[in-house]
mmCIF file of the N, C-alpha and C atoms, coordinates in Angstrom:
data_MODEL
# 
_entry.id   MODEL 
# 
loop_
_atom_site.group_PDB 
_atom_site.id 
_atom_site.type_symbol 
_atom_site.label_atom_id 
_atom_site.label_alt_id 
_atom_site.label_comp_id 
_atom_site.label_asym_id 
_atom_site.label_entity_id 
_atom_site.label_seq_id 
_atom_site.pdbx_PDB_ins_code 
_atom_site.Cartn_x 
_atom_site.Cartn_y 
_atom_site.Cartn_z 
_atom_site.occupancy 
_atom_site.B_iso_or_equiv 
_atom_site.pdbx_formal_charge 
_atom_site.auth_seq_id 
_atom_site.auth_comp_id 
_atom_site.auth_asym_id 
_atom_site.auth_atom_id 
_atom_site.pdbx_PDB_model_num 
ATOM 1   N N  . MET A 1 1  ? -40.593 27.900  -19.995 1.00 0.00 ? 1  MET A N  1 
ATOM 2   C CA . MET A 1 1  ? -40.169 26.567  -20.333 1.00 0.00 ? 1  MET A CA 1 
ATOM 3   C C  . MET A 1 1  ? -41.085 26.114  -21.373 1.00 0.00 ? 1  MET A C  1 
ATOM 4   N N  . ARG A 1 2  ? -40.731 25.418  -22.468 1.00 0.00 ? 2  ARG A N  1 
ATOM 5   C CA . ARG A 1 2  ? -41.514 24.922  -23.554 1.00 0.00 ? 2  ARG A CA 1 
ATOM 6   C C  . ARG A 1 2  ? -42.252 23.749  -23.182 1.00 0.00 ? 2  ARG A C  1 
ATOM 7   N N  . LYS A 1 3  ? -43.435 23.550  -23.730 1.00 0.00 ? 3  LYS A N  1 
ATOM 8   C CA . LYS A 1 3  ? -44.180 22.346  -23.536 1.00 0.00 ? 3  LYS A CA 1 
ATOM 9   C C  . LYS A 1 3  ? -43.366 21.167  -24.241 1.00 0.00 ? 3  LYS A C  1 
ATOM 10  N N  . GLU A 1 4  ? -42.753 21.397  -25.323 1.00 0.00 ? 4  GLU A N  1 
ATOM 11  C CA . GLU A 1 4  ? -42.067 20.283  -26.064 1.00 0.00 ? 4  GLU A CA 1 
ATOM 12  C C  . GLU A 1 4  ? -40.740 20.886  -26.712 1.00 0.00 ? 4  GLU A C  1 
ATOM 13  N N  . TYR A 1 5  ? -39.792 20.004  -26.800 1.00 0.00 ? 5  TYR A N  1 
ATOM 14  C CA . TYR A 1 5  ? -38.484 20.319  -27.238 1.00 0.00 ? 5  TYR A CA 1 
ATOM 15  C C  . TYR A 1 5  ? -38.170 19.489  -28.397 1.00 0.00 ? 5  TYR A C  1 
ATOM 16  N N  . ASP A 1 6  ? -37.405 20.013  -29.474 1.00 0.00 ? 6  ASP A N  1 
ATOM 17  C CA . ASP A 1 6  ? -37.041 19.228  -30.581 1.00 0.00 ? 6  ASP A CA 1 
ATOM 18  C C  . ASP A 1 6  ? -35.683 18.691  -30.484 1.00 0.00 ? 6  ASP A C  1 
ATOM 19  N N  . PHE A 1 7  ? -35.543 17.365  -30.219 1.00 0.00 ? 7  PHE A N  1 
ATOM 20  C CA . PHE A 1 7  ? -34.123 16.682  -30.188 1.00 0.00 ? 7  PHE A CA 1 
ATOM 21  C C  . PHE A 1 7  ? -33.732 16.006  -31.313 1.00 0.00 ? 7  PHE A C  1 
ATOM 22  N N  . SER A 1 8  ? -34.361 16.171  -32.499 1.00 0.00 ? 8  SER A N  1 
ATOM 23  C CA . SER A 1 8  ? -34.102 15.542  -33.770 1.00 0.00 ? 8  SER A CA 1 
ATOM 24  C C  . SER A 1 8  ? -32.587 15.917  -34.216 1.00 0.00 ? 8  SER A C  1 
ATOM 25  N N  . LYS A 1 9  ? -32.094 16.949  -33.881 1.00 0.00 ? 9  LYS A N  1 
ATOM 26  C CA . LYS A 1 9  ? -30.878 17.304  -34.242 1.00 0.00 ? 9  LYS A CA 1 
ATOM 27  C C  . LYS A 1 9  ? -29.763 17.291  -33.211 1.00 0.00 ? 9  LYS A C  1 
ATOM 28  N N  . ALA A 1 10 ? -30.110 16.609  -32.004 1.00 0.00 ? 10 ALA A N  1 
ATOM 29  C CA . ALA A 1 10 ? -29.209 16.666  -30.865 1.00 0.00 ? 10 ALA A CA 1 
ATOM 30  C C  . ALA A 1 10 ? -28.061 15.651  -31.070 1.00 0.00 ? 10 ALA A C  1 
ATOM 31  N N  . LYS A 1 11 ? -26.993 15.886  -30.490 1.00 0.00 ? 11 LYS A N  1 
ATOM 32  C CA . LYS A 1 11 ? -25.806 14.996  -30.755 1.00 0.00 ? 11 LYS A CA 1 
ATOM 33  C C  . LYS A 1 11 ? -25.518 14.268  -29.336 1.00 0.00 ? 11 LYS A C  1 
ATOM 34  N N  . LYS A 1 12 ? -25.023 13.189  -29.537 1.00 0.00 ? 12 LYS A N  1 
ATOM 35  C CA . LYS A 1 12 ? -24.590 12.452  -28.252 1.00 0.00 ? 12 LYS A CA 1 
ATOM 36  C C  . LYS A 1 12 ? -23.335 13.096  -27.548 1.00 0.00 ? 12 LYS A C  1 
ATOM 37  N N  . ASN A 1 13 ? -23.426 13.159  -26.319 1.00 0.00 ? 13 ASN A N  1 
ATOM 38  C CA . ASN A 1 13 ? -22.365 13.687  -25.561 1.00 0.00 ? 13 ASN A CA 1 
ATOM 39  C C  . ASN A 1 13 ? -21.044 13.051  -25.740 1.00 0.00 ? 13 ASN A C  1 
ATOM 40  N N  . PRO A 1 14 ? -20.031 13.604  -26.382 1.00 0.00 ? 14 PRO A N  1 
ATOM 41  C CA . PRO A 1 14 ? -18.753 13.008  -26.701 1.00 0.00 ? 14 PRO A CA 1 
ATOM 42  C C  . PRO A 1 14 ? -17.918 12.684  -25.482 1.00 0.00 ? 14 PRO A C  1 
ATOM 43  N N  . TYR A 1 15 ? -18.362 13.217  -24.326 1.00 0.00 ? 15 TYR A N  1 
ATOM 44  C CA . TYR A 1 15 ? -17.577 13.095  -23.058 1.00 0.00 ? 15 TYR A CA 1 
ATOM 45  C C  . TYR A 1 15 ? -18.300 12.001  -22.112 1.00 0.00 ? 15 TYR A C  1 
ATOM 46  N N  . ALA A 1 16 ? -19.375 11.471  -22.580 1.00 0.00 ? 16 ALA A N  1 
ATOM 47  C CA . ALA A 1 16 ? -20.117 10.600  -21.824 1.00 0.00 ? 16 ALA A CA 1 
ATOM 48  C C  . ALA A 1 16 ? -19.458 9.389   -21.163 1.00 0.00 ? 16 ALA A C  1 
ATOM 49  N N  . SER A 1 17 ? -18.375 8.833   -21.984 1.00 0.00 ? 17 SER A N  1 
ATOM 50  C CA . SER A 1 17 ? -17.526 7.774   -21.418 1.00 0.00 ? 17 SER A CA 1 
ATOM 51  C C  . SER A 1 17 ? -16.641 8.245   -20.205 1.00 0.00 ? 17 SER A C  1 
ATOM 52  N N  . GLN A 1 18 ? -16.548 9.519   -20.107 1.00 0.00 ? 18 GLN A N  1 
ATOM 53  C CA . GLN A 1 18 ? -15.679 10.007  -18.966 1.00 0.00 ? 18 GLN A CA 1 
ATOM 54  C C  . GLN A 1 18 ? -16.539 10.533  -17.784 1.00 0.00 ? 18 GLN A C  1 
ATOM 55  N N  . LEU A 1 19 ? -17.793 10.366  -17.838 1.00 0.00 ? 19 LEU A N  1 
ATOM 56  C CA . LEU A 1 19 ? -18.572 10.780  -16.725 1.00 0.00 ? 19 LEU A CA 1 
ATOM 57  C C  . LEU A 1 19 ? -18.517 9.807   -15.601 1.00 0.00 ? 19 LEU A C  1 
ATOM 58  N N  . LYS A 1 20 ? -18.915 10.203  -14.501 1.00 0.00 ? 20 LYS A N  1 
ATOM 59  C CA . LYS A 1 20 ? -18.870 9.422   -13.246 1.00 0.00 ? 20 LYS A CA 1 
ATOM 60  C C  . LYS A 1 20 ? -20.076 8.447   -13.174 1.00 0.00 ? 20 LYS A C  1 
ATOM 61  N N  . LYS A 1 21 ? -19.784 7.399   -12.707 1.00 0.00 ? 21 LYS A N  1 
ATOM 62  C CA . LYS A 1 21 ? -20.852 6.238   -12.517 1.00 0.00 ? 21 LYS A CA 1 
ATOM 63  C C  . LYS A 1 21 ? -21.324 6.266   -11.010 1.00 0.00 ? 21 LYS A C  1 
ATOM 64  N N  . GLN A 1 22 ? -22.786 6.177   -10.930 1.00 0.00 ? 22 GLN A N  1 
ATOM 65  C CA . GLN A 1 22 ? -23.276 6.185   -9.501  1.00 0.00 ? 22 GLN A CA 1 
ATOM 66  C C  . GLN A 1 22 ? -23.269 4.769   -9.083  1.00 0.00 ? 22 GLN A C  1 
ATOM 67  N N  . VAL A 1 23 ? -22.762 4.700   -7.836  1.00 0.00 ? 23 VAL A N  1 
ATOM 68  C CA . VAL A 1 23 ? -22.741 3.390   -7.144  1.00 0.00 ? 23 VAL A CA 1 
ATOM 69  C C  . VAL A 1 23 ? -23.255 3.472   -5.712  1.00 0.00 ? 23 VAL A C  1 
ATOM 70  N N  . THR A 1 24 ? -23.681 2.375   -5.176  1.00 0.00 ? 24 THR A N  1 
ATOM 71  C CA . THR A 1 24 ? -24.040 2.407   -3.661  1.00 0.00 ? 24 THR A CA 1 
ATOM 72  C C  . THR A 1 24 ? -23.090 1.727   -2.876  1.00 0.00 ? 24 THR A C  1 
ATOM 73  N N  . ILE A 1 25 ? -22.524 2.289   -1.893  1.00 0.00 ? 25 ILE A N  1 
ATOM 74  C CA . ILE A 1 25 ? -21.420 1.957   -1.071  1.00 0.00 ? 25 ILE A CA 1 
ATOM 75  C C  . ILE A 1 25 ? -21.834 1.974   0.343   1.00 0.00 ? 25 ILE A C  1 
ATOM 76  N N  . ARG A 1 26 ? -21.563 0.942   1.035   1.00 0.00 ? 26 ARG A N  1 
ATOM 77  C CA . ARG A 1 26 ? -21.880 1.153   2.545   1.00 0.00 ? 26 ARG A CA 1 
ATOM 78  C C  . ARG A 1 26 ? -20.485 1.506   3.405   1.00 0.00 ? 26 ARG A C  1 
ATOM 79  N N  . LEU A 1 27 ? -20.500 2.571   3.981   1.00 0.00 ? 27 LEU A N  1 
ATOM 80  C CA . LEU A 1 27 ? -19.438 2.975   4.819   1.00 0.00 ? 27 LEU A CA 1 
ATOM 81  C C  . LEU A 1 27 ? -19.720 3.153   6.298   1.00 0.00 ? 27 LEU A C  1 
ATOM 82  N N  . ASP A 1 28 ? -18.678 3.003   7.099   1.00 0.00 ? 28 ASP A N  1 
ATOM 83  C CA . ASP A 1 28 ? -18.969 3.201   8.462   1.00 0.00 ? 28 ASP A CA 1 
ATOM 84  C C  . ASP A 1 28 ? -19.199 4.767   8.806   1.00 0.00 ? 28 ASP A C  1 
ATOM 85  N N  . GLU A 1 29 ? -20.048 4.918   9.845   1.00 0.00 ? 29 GLU A N  1 
ATOM 86  C CA . GLU A 1 29 ? -20.423 6.360   10.072  1.00 0.00 ? 29 GLU A CA 1 
ATOM 87  C C  . GLU A 1 29 ? -19.268 7.137   10.313  1.00 0.00 ? 29 GLU A C  1 
ATOM 88  N N  . GLY A 1 30 ? -18.352 6.537   11.121  1.00 0.00 ? 30 GLY A N  1 
ATOM 89  C CA . GLY A 1 30 ? -16.986 7.307   11.386  1.00 0.00 ? 30 GLY A CA 1 
ATOM 90  C C  . GLY A 1 30 ? -16.290 7.677   10.192  1.00 0.00 ? 30 GLY A C  1 
ATOM 91  N N  . THR A 1 31 ? -16.213 6.764   9.358   1.00 0.00 ? 31 THR A N  1 
ATOM 92  C CA . THR A 1 31 ? -15.449 6.890   8.033   1.00 0.00 ? 31 THR A CA 1 
ATOM 93  C C  . THR A 1 31 ? -16.104 8.224   7.254   1.00 0.00 ? 31 THR A C  1 
ATOM 94  N N  . VAL A 1 32 ? -17.475 8.195   7.203   1.00 0.00 ? 32 VAL A N  1 
ATOM 95  C CA . VAL A 1 32 ? -18.124 9.344   6.415   1.00 0.00 ? 32 VAL A CA 1 
ATOM 96  C C  . VAL A 1 32 ? -17.670 10.490  7.137   1.00 0.00 ? 32 VAL A C  1 
ATOM 97  N N  . GLU A 1 33 ? -17.899 10.674  8.458   1.00 0.00 ? 33 GLU A N  1 
ATOM 98  C CA . GLU A 1 33 ? -17.714 11.795  9.282   1.00 0.00 ? 33 GLU A CA 1 
ATOM 99  C C  . GLU A 1 33 ? -16.347 12.352  8.925   1.00 0.00 ? 33 GLU A C  1 
ATOM 100 N N  . TYR A 1 34 ? -15.483 11.404  9.058   1.00 0.00 ? 34 TYR A N  1 
ATOM 101 C CA . TYR A 1 34 ? -13.952 11.820  8.772   1.00 0.00 ? 34 TYR A CA 1 
ATOM 102 C C  . TYR A 1 34 ? -13.872 12.424  7.492   1.00 0.00 ? 34 TYR A C  1 
ATOM 103 N N  . PHE A 1 35 ? -14.333 11.893  6.327   1.00 0.00 ? 35 PHE A N  1 
ATOM 104 C CA . PHE A 1 35 ? -14.240 12.614  4.975   1.00 0.00 ? 35 PHE A CA 1 
ATOM 105 C C  . PHE A 1 35 ? -15.039 13.831  5.005   1.00 0.00 ? 35 PHE A C  1 
ATOM 106 N N  . LYS A 1 36 ? -16.181 14.049  5.588   1.00 0.00 ? 36 LYS A N  1 
ATOM 107 C CA . LYS A 1 36 ? -16.951 15.175  5.730   1.00 0.00 ? 36 LYS A CA 1 
ATOM 108 C C  . LYS A 1 36 ? -16.112 16.382  6.381   1.00 0.00 ? 36 LYS A C  1 
ATOM 109 N N  . LYS A 1 37 ? -15.384 15.983  7.455   1.00 0.00 ? 37 LYS A N  1 
ATOM 110 C CA . LYS A 1 37 ? -14.721 17.026  8.218   1.00 0.00 ? 37 LYS A CA 1 
ATOM 111 C C  . LYS A 1 37 ? -13.498 17.455  7.255   1.00 0.00 ? 37 LYS A C  1 
ATOM 112 N N  . LEU A 1 38 ? -12.783 16.528  6.667   1.00 0.00 ? 38 LEU A N  1 
ATOM 113 C CA . LEU A 1 38 ? -11.694 16.860  5.711   1.00 0.00 ? 38 LEU A CA 1 
ATOM 114 C C  . LEU A 1 38 ? -12.254 17.800  4.568   1.00 0.00 ? 38 LEU A C  1 
ATOM 115 N N  . ALA A 1 39 ? -13.405 17.403  3.959   1.00 0.00 ? 39 ALA A N  1 
ATOM 116 C CA . ALA A 1 39 ? -13.844 18.036  2.944   1.00 0.00 ? 39 ALA A CA 1 
ATOM 117 C C  . ALA A 1 39 ? -14.369 19.382  3.244   1.00 0.00 ? 39 ALA A C  1 
ATOM 118 N N  . LYS A 1 40 ? -14.907 19.606  4.465   1.00 0.00 ? 40 LYS A N  1 
ATOM 119 C CA . LYS A 1 40 ? -15.266 20.956  4.818   1.00 0.00 ? 40 LYS A CA 1 
ATOM 120 C C  . LYS A 1 40 ? -14.204 21.904  4.897   1.00 0.00 ? 40 LYS A C  1 
ATOM 121 N N  . GLU A 1 41 ? -12.988 21.366  5.595   1.00 0.00 ? 41 GLU A N  1 
ATOM 122 C CA . GLU A 1 41 ? -11.699 22.093  5.698   1.00 0.00 ? 41 GLU A CA 1 
ATOM 123 C C  . GLU A 1 41 ? -11.237 22.373  4.315   1.00 0.00 ? 41 GLU A C  1 
ATOM 124 N N  . ALA A 1 42 ? -11.501 21.534  3.248   1.00 0.00 ? 42 ALA A N  1 
ATOM 125 C CA . ALA A 1 42 ? -10.869 21.753  1.902   1.00 0.00 ? 42 ALA A CA 1 
ATOM 126 C C  . ALA A 1 42 ? -11.880 22.469  1.021   1.00 0.00 ? 42 ALA A C  1 
ATOM 127 N N  . GLY A 1 43 ? -13.119 22.685  1.595   1.00 0.00 ? 43 GLY A N  1 
ATOM 128 C CA . GLY A 1 43 ? -14.065 23.432  0.855   1.00 0.00 ? 43 GLY A CA 1 
ATOM 129 C C  . GLY A 1 43 ? -14.659 22.658  -0.415  1.00 0.00 ? 43 GLY A C  1 
ATOM 130 N N  . ILE A 1 44 ? -14.572 21.355  -0.466  1.00 0.00 ? 44 ILE A N  1 
ATOM 131 C CA . ILE A 1 44 ? -15.155 20.577  -1.557  1.00 0.00 ? 44 ILE A CA 1 
ATOM 132 C C  . ILE A 1 44 ? -16.057 19.594  -0.950  1.00 0.00 ? 44 ILE A C  1 
ATOM 133 N N  . PRO A 1 45 ? -17.193 18.976  -1.829  1.00 0.00 ? 45 PRO A N  1 
ATOM 134 C CA . PRO A 1 45 ? -17.973 18.020  -1.320  1.00 0.00 ? 45 PRO A CA 1 
ATOM 135 C C  . PRO A 1 45 ? -17.363 16.734  -0.945  1.00 0.00 ? 45 PRO A C  1 
ATOM 136 N N  . TYR A 1 46 ? -17.801 16.105  0.101   1.00 0.00 ? 46 TYR A N  1 
ATOM 137 C CA . TYR A 1 46 ? -17.162 14.937  0.724   1.00 0.00 ? 46 TYR A CA 1 
ATOM 138 C C  . TYR A 1 46 ? -17.033 13.803  -0.289  1.00 0.00 ? 46 TYR A C  1 
ATOM 139 N N  . GLN A 1 47 ? -17.951 13.666  -1.107  1.00 0.00 ? 47 GLN A N  1 
ATOM 140 C CA . GLN A 1 47 ? -18.130 12.541  -2.063  1.00 0.00 ? 47 GLN A CA 1 
ATOM 141 C C  . GLN A 1 47 ? -16.954 12.806  -3.118  1.00 0.00 ? 47 GLN A C  1 
ATOM 142 N N  . THR A 1 48 ? -16.741 14.077  -3.451  1.00 0.00 ? 48 THR A N  1 
ATOM 143 C CA . THR A 1 48 ? -15.597 14.316  -4.347  1.00 0.00 ? 48 THR A CA 1 
ATOM 144 C C  . THR A 1 48 ? -14.314 13.816  -3.729  1.00 0.00 ? 48 THR A C  1 
ATOM 145 N N  . LEU A 1 49 ? -14.098 14.312  -2.448  1.00 0.00 ? 49 LEU A N  1 
ATOM 146 C CA . LEU A 1 49 ? -12.910 13.951  -1.710  1.00 0.00 ? 49 LEU A CA 1 
ATOM 147 C C  . LEU A 1 49 ? -12.670 12.367  -1.642  1.00 0.00 ? 49 LEU A C  1 
ATOM 148 N N  . ILE A 1 50 ? -13.774 11.788  -1.377  1.00 0.00 ? 50 ILE A N  1 
ATOM 149 C CA . ILE A 1 50 ? -13.615 10.351  -1.351  1.00 0.00 ? 50 ILE A CA 1 
ATOM 150 C C  . ILE A 1 50 ? -13.142 9.779   -2.633  1.00 0.00 ? 50 ILE A C  1 
ATOM 151 N N  . ASN A 1 51 ? -13.741 10.304  -3.783  1.00 0.00 ? 51 ASN A N  1 
ATOM 152 C CA . ASN A 1 51 ? -13.469 9.952   -5.080  1.00 0.00 ? 51 ASN A CA 1 
ATOM 153 C C  . ASN A 1 51 ? -11.945 10.110  -5.440  1.00 0.00 ? 51 ASN A C  1 
ATOM 154 N N  . LEU A 1 52 ? -11.430 11.371  -5.127  1.00 0.00 ? 52 LEU A N  1 
ATOM 155 C CA . LEU A 1 52 ? -10.161 11.867  -5.152  1.00 0.00 ? 52 LEU A CA 1 
ATOM 156 C C  . LEU A 1 52 ? -9.124  10.806  -4.492  1.00 0.00 ? 52 LEU A C  1 
ATOM 157 N N  . TYR A 1 53 ? -9.552  10.493  -3.271  1.00 0.00 ? 53 TYR A N  1 
ATOM 158 C CA . TYR A 1 53 ? -8.649  9.615   -2.501  1.00 0.00 ? 53 TYR A CA 1 
ATOM 159 C C  . TYR A 1 53 ? -8.581  8.254   -3.140  1.00 0.00 ? 53 TYR A C  1 
ATOM 160 N N  . LEU A 1 54 ? -9.648  7.663   -3.493  1.00 0.00 ? 54 LEU A N  1 
ATOM 161 C CA . LEU A 1 54 ? -9.828  6.367   -4.222  1.00 0.00 ? 54 LEU A CA 1 
ATOM 162 C C  . LEU A 1 54 ? -8.980  6.475   -5.560  1.00 0.00 ? 54 LEU A C  1 
ATOM 163 N N  . ARG A 1 55 ? -9.183  7.508   -6.216  1.00 0.00 ? 55 ARG A N  1 
ATOM 164 C CA . ARG A 1 55 ? -8.458  7.586   -7.522  1.00 0.00 ? 55 ARG A CA 1 
ATOM 165 C C  . ARG A 1 55 ? -7.053  7.530   -7.406  1.00 0.00 ? 55 ARG A C  1 
ATOM 166 N N  . ASP A 1 56 ? -6.527  8.177   -6.302  1.00 0.00 ? 56 ASP A N  1 
ATOM 167 C CA . ASP A 1 56 ? -5.143  8.177   -5.895  1.00 0.00 ? 56 ASP A CA 1 
ATOM 168 C C  . ASP A 1 56 ? -4.652  6.992   -5.532  1.00 0.00 ? 56 ASP A C  1 
ATOM 169 N N  . CYS A 1 57 ? -5.395  6.215   -4.846  1.00 0.00 ? 57 CYS A N  1 
ATOM 170 C CA . CYS A 1 57 ? -5.033  4.881   -4.363  1.00 0.00 ? 57 CYS A CA 1 
ATOM 171 C C  . CYS A 1 57 ? -4.948  4.050   -5.652  1.00 0.00 ? 57 CYS A C  1 
ATOM 172 N N  . ALA A 1 58 ? -5.764  4.056   -6.444  1.00 0.00 ? 58 ALA A N  1 
ATOM 173 C CA . ALA A 1 58 ? -5.734  3.181   -7.667  1.00 0.00 ? 58 ALA A CA 1 
ATOM 174 C C  . ALA A 1 58 ? -4.630  3.556   -8.652  1.00 0.00 ? 58 ALA A C  1 
ATOM 175 N N  . ALA A 1 59 ? -4.476  4.781   -8.752  1.00 0.00 ? 59 ALA A N  1 
ATOM 176 C CA . ALA A 1 59 ? -3.227  5.292   -9.634  1.00 0.00 ? 59 ALA A CA 1 
ATOM 177 C C  . ALA A 1 59 ? -1.917  4.836   -9.174  1.00 0.00 ? 59 ALA A C  1 
ATOM 178 N N  . ALA A 1 60 ? -1.737  4.769   -7.784  1.00 0.00 ? 60 ALA A N  1 
ATOM 179 C CA . ALA A 1 60 ? -0.513  4.454   -7.121  1.00 0.00 ? 60 ALA A CA 1 
ATOM 180 C C  . ALA A 1 60 ? -0.534  2.989   -6.955  1.00 0.00 ? 60 ALA A C  1 
ATOM 181 N N  . GLY A 1 61 ? -1.552  2.220   -7.206  1.00 0.00 ? 61 GLY A N  1 
ATOM 182 C CA . GLY A 1 61 ? -1.489  0.655   -7.228  1.00 0.00 ? 61 GLY A CA 1 
ATOM 183 C C  . GLY A 1 61 ? -1.460  0.398   -5.613  1.00 0.00 ? 61 GLY A C  1 
ATOM 184 N N  . ARG A 1 62 ? -2.079  1.074   -4.806  1.00 0.00 ? 62 ARG A N  1 
ATOM 185 C CA . ARG A 1 62 ? -2.042  0.644   -3.334  1.00 0.00 ? 62 ARG A CA 1 
ATOM 186 C C  . ARG A 1 62 ? -2.876  -0.581  -3.142  1.00 0.00 ? 62 ARG A C  1 
ATOM 187 N N  . LYS A 1 63 ? -2.476  -1.373  -2.301  1.00 0.00 ? 63 LYS A N  1 
ATOM 188 C CA . LYS A 1 63 ? -3.267  -2.532  -1.830  1.00 0.00 ? 63 LYS A CA 1 
ATOM 189 C C  . LYS A 1 63 ? -3.353  -2.630  -0.425  1.00 0.00 ? 63 LYS A C  1 
ATOM 190 N N  . LEU A 1 64 ? -4.597  -2.859  0.093   1.00 0.00 ? 64 LEU A N  1 
ATOM 191 C CA . LEU A 1 64 ? -4.619  -3.135  1.609   1.00 0.00 ? 64 LEU A CA 1 
ATOM 192 C C  . LEU A 1 64 ? -3.950  -4.451  2.066   1.00 0.00 ? 64 LEU A C  1 
ATOM 193 N N  . SER A 1 65 ? -3.351  -4.447  3.167   1.00 0.00 ? 65 SER A N  1 
ATOM 194 C CA . SER A 1 65 ? -2.801  -5.488  3.722   1.00 0.00 ? 65 SER A CA 1 
ATOM 195 C C  . SER A 1 65 ? -3.877  -6.287  4.566   1.00 0.00 ? 65 SER A C  1 
ATOM 196 N N  . MET A 1 66 ? -4.303  -7.304  4.073   1.00 0.00 ? 66 MET A N  1 
ATOM 197 C CA . MET A 1 66 ? -5.413  -8.032  4.965   1.00 0.00 ? 66 MET A CA 1 
ATOM 198 C C  . MET A 1 66 ? -5.199  -9.369  5.293   1.00 0.00 ? 66 MET A C  1 
ATOM 199 N N  . GLU A 1 67 ? -5.364  -9.814  6.501   1.00 0.00 ? 67 GLU A N  1 
ATOM 200 C CA . GLU A 1 67 ? -5.289  -11.133 6.838   1.00 0.00 ? 67 GLU A CA 1 
ATOM 201 C C  . GLU A 1 67 ? -6.515  -11.589 7.548   1.00 0.00 ? 67 GLU A C  1 
ATOM 202 N N  . TRP A 1 68 ? -7.072  -12.795 7.037   1.00 0.00 ? 68 TRP A N  1 
ATOM 203 C CA . TRP A 1 68 ? -8.284  -13.216 7.815   1.00 0.00 ? 68 TRP A CA 1 
ATOM 204 C C  . TRP A 1 68 ? -7.777  -14.411 8.659   1.00 0.00 ? 68 TRP A C  1 
ATOM 205 N N  . LYS A 1 69 ? -8.286  -14.472 9.840   1.00 0.00 ? 69 LYS A N  1 
ATOM 206 C CA . LYS A 1 69 ? -8.000  -15.449 10.778  1.00 0.00 ? 69 LYS A CA 1 
ATOM 207 C C  . LYS A 1 69 ? -9.173  -16.347 11.016  1.00 0.00 ? 69 LYS A C  1 
ATOM 208 N N  . ALA A 1 70 ? -8.975  -17.667 10.991  1.00 0.00 ? 70 ALA A N  1 
ATOM 209 C CA . ALA A 1 70 ? -10.086 -18.530 11.320  1.00 0.00 ? 70 ALA A CA 1 
ATOM 210 C C  . ALA A 1 70 ? -10.534 -18.371 12.710  1.00 0.00 ? 70 ALA A C  1 
ATOM 211 N N  . ALA A 1 71 ? -11.922 -18.519 12.828  1.00 0.00 ? 71 ALA A N  1 
ATOM 212 C CA . ALA A 1 71 ? -12.525 -18.411 14.222  1.00 0.00 ? 71 ALA A CA 1 
ATOM 213 C C  . ALA A 1 71 ? -12.221 -19.713 14.936  1.00 0.00 ? 71 ALA A C  1 
# 
């Protein structure tokens, strides 16, 4: 490995806008275990599986039916 690298002729990644964005999300332990189990069966990382599921929900325009009741 070199001590210094010359980046003067480097080009910006043309696919940078398509890269994933890191976020922090809090999930129930049971939910994470569920996706880990499914991911293991499918042979893919569980975070990839969660991303695929959420992308599918977004593409299909699925919305959760939620109703809040006053205490």
